[in-house]
C-alpha positions, 0 to 999 in steps of 0.5 A, spaced: 499 499 500 505 504 501 509 503 495 502 504 491 501 511 495 508 513 493 506 512 486 500 516 486 503 522 489 509 522 484 504 522 478 500 528 481 504 533 479 505 531 472 497 530 471 496 537 474 501 540 469 499 537 463 492 539 465 494 546 465 497 546 459 491 543 455 487 548 458 491 553 456 492 551 449 484 550 449 483 557 451 488 560 446 484 557 441 478 559 443 480 566 444 483 566 437 477 564 434 473 569 437 477 575 435 477 572 428 469 572 428 467 578 432 472 583 428 468 584 422 462 583 426 464 589 430 466 593 423 459 592 420 456 594 427 460 600 426 458 601 419 450 600 421 451 605 427 454 610 423 448 610 418 443 609 423 446 615 426 446 619 419 439 617 417 436 620 424 440 626 422 437 626 416 430 624 418 430 630 424 433 635 418 426 633 414 421 633 420 424 640 421 423 642 414 416 640 414 413 642 421 407 645 417 405 640 413 399 636 416 402 629 417 395 625 416 395 628 409 399 625 404 401 630 400 405 632 393 409 638 395 413 642 389 420 641 393 425 635 391 424 632 398 417 629 396 419 628 388 419 620 389 412 620 393 406 618 389 402 623 386 396 624 390 389 627 390 388 631 396 381 634 395 375 633 390 369 638 390 365 633 387 357 636 388 353 639 386 352 643 380 350 650 381 352 650 389 358 655 389 363 650 386 366 655 381 366 660 387 371 654 391 375 653 384 376 661 384 378 661 391 383 654 391 385 656 384 387 663 384 387 666 391 390 660 396 397 659 394 397 652 398 391 649 394 391 648 386 386 646 382 388 640 377 384 640 370 384 633 367 382 632 360 375 630 360 372 624 355 372 626 348 366 621 346 359 622 348 354 627 347 355 631 353 362 630 357 359 633 364 355 627 364 361 622 364 365 620 370 372 623 370 375 616 371 372 611 366 378 607 366 385 605 369 388 610 363 384 616 365 386 615 373 394 615 371 393 621 366 390 625 372 395 623 377 400 624 371 397 632 371 398 632 379 405 630 378 406 635 372 403 640 376 407 639 382 414 639 378 412 646 376 410 649 382 415 654 385 411 656 392 414 655 399 408 652 401 407 644 400 401 644 395 394 641 396 392 638 389 385 637 387 379 637 382 372 640 381 367 636 378 360 638 381 356 632 377 361 627 380 357 625 387 351 623 382 356 618 378 358 612 381 365 611 377 367 618 379 371 616 385 371 608 385 376 607 380 381 612 383 380 608 390 380 602 387 387 603 383 390 607 389 387 605 395 391 611 399 385 615 396 380 614 401 384 619 404 382 624 399 377 630 402 371 631 399 367 637 399 360 638 397 355 644 396 348 644 397 343 649 395 335 651 397 332 646 391 327 651 388 333 656 387 338 650 385 333 648 379 332 655 377 340 656 377 341 649 373 336 650 368 338 657 366 346 655 366 344 650 361 340 655 357 347 658 356 349 653 351 343 649 349 336 649 348 332 646 353 325 643 354 320 646 359 321 646 366 315 641 368 317 636 363 324 635 368 320 633 374 323 626 375 329 622 375 334 620 369 329 618 364 326 625 363 333 629 364 335 634 360 343 636 360 343 633 367 337 638 369 332 634 373 328 634 379 330 628 383 338 631 383 335 636 388 333 630 393 340 631 396 340 625 401 340 620 396 347 622 394 349 624 401 347 617 403 353 614 400 358 618 405 355 615 411 358 609 410 352 605 409 350 601 403 344 604 400 339 603 394 338 609 389 334 609 383 335 601 382 343 602 383 346 600 389 351 605 393 357 603 396 359 607 402 365 611 402 370 613 407 373 619 406 372 626 410 367 630 408 365 637 408 359 640 406 356 647 406 351 651 402 351 656 397 347 661 400 353 661 405 358 665 400 353 670 399 353 671 408 353 678 410 354 677 417 362 677 419 361 672 425 358 667 421 363 668 415 369 668 419 366 661 423 364 658 416 372 660 413 375 657 419 372 650 418 374 650 411 381 652 413 381 647 418 378 641 414 383 643 409 389 643 413 392 649 411 398 653 414 395 659 412 388 661 414 383 663 409 381 670 410 374 672 409 375 678 404 378 672 400 371 668 399 368 670 392 361 671 393 358 670 386 360 666 380 364 670 375 359 668 369 353 670 372 352 677 368 352 673 362 346 675 358 347 670 352 341 665 353 338 660 348 331 662 350 328 666 355 330 665 362 326 661 367 323 665 373 321 660 377 317 664 382 312 665 376 305 662 377 305 657 372 311 654 375 307 653 382 306 645 381 314 645 379 316 649 386 311 644 390 315 638 388 322 641 389 319 643 396 317 637 397 323 634 396 326 639 400 322 637 406 325 630 406 332 633 405 331 637 411 329 632 415 335 627 413 340 631 414 337 634 420 337 628 423 343 624 420 349 629 419 350 633 425 353 627 429 355 623 422 362 620 423 367 624 418 363 629 416 364 636 417 359 642 416 361 648 415 359 654 420 355 648 423 349 652 426 348 657 420 348 651 415 343 647 419 339 653 419 340 654 411 338 646 410 332 648 414 329 653 409 329 647 404 322 646 407 319 652 405 317 655 398 322 661 397 317 665 392 312 666 397 313 672 402 313 668 409 319 665 406 325 668 410 332 666 407 
């Protein structure tokens, strides 16, 4: 036993030295491998961090440059920092004819530096171009976006431009916005602007407007819908609620046609508000319009055009319609009856409707309430 113990004792130092040597060699090998692996990785990380810092710096720089641009609205700007953005239709004045849409166009196109009306070419085919949608096919949408791109490229304004179009018959045409949204889903954010007017005065104005270029049948023959319409004029078009229903995100049926809901933000006003003499009411209206359009510069009340610039044209193809004459009492009764239903629907649904802004809300609702009454009788107050 003593000899065995001595042998073990002699071997122990030798075993310890060999173990240390082996562990040392393993450590050196592992260390070298780590250096070989981590050295290029560290270089890559440094490059990524450097690029990230540079990107953050550039991003902060752009944020500071575009501090006045509403982040919720993808717009086309004239400056180079937005040159790669998708052309975008910011707003669409889509209804109704003879409801101060030309006054809005003058405001947006000629007065406000931040907004511009783009004038897409209308289809050449057809007996009457206004009866056809701006977007009958995919090519027409591409042409519109091309027009926006060209307008943005030639803009030297220091503002970020908001580009839009005006076509007051669009709200009565299903294809007018569907095609655009189908091809470019981001256009569900395009702001829709719709003007209304007392149905009696609306019919009179629209009929006389057509007389500037066309011969028209008797006004009474236009009582009804599309089947009796002449150049788009018919009493049914004054039933504004039939077309406004599509703005409340519900599927409705109108004239045997299914209307699918829109999700776009909507601004509603009346033509009568453009003739407002009360400064406080007018200021409220233009403030609401400025907010809805997300403009960095406020609209001033003196900017609002009060009358259509073409209203003094007296070159009519036949005598103008004076709808207050007794012979047109039946026509007025139909329009007032329609107006009563329109007023009831608007007052019930629109004041709290999601996504709908009523310009100068209190005055808007007061004017809509007058749709129930005949403006040609002495008791009527505008």
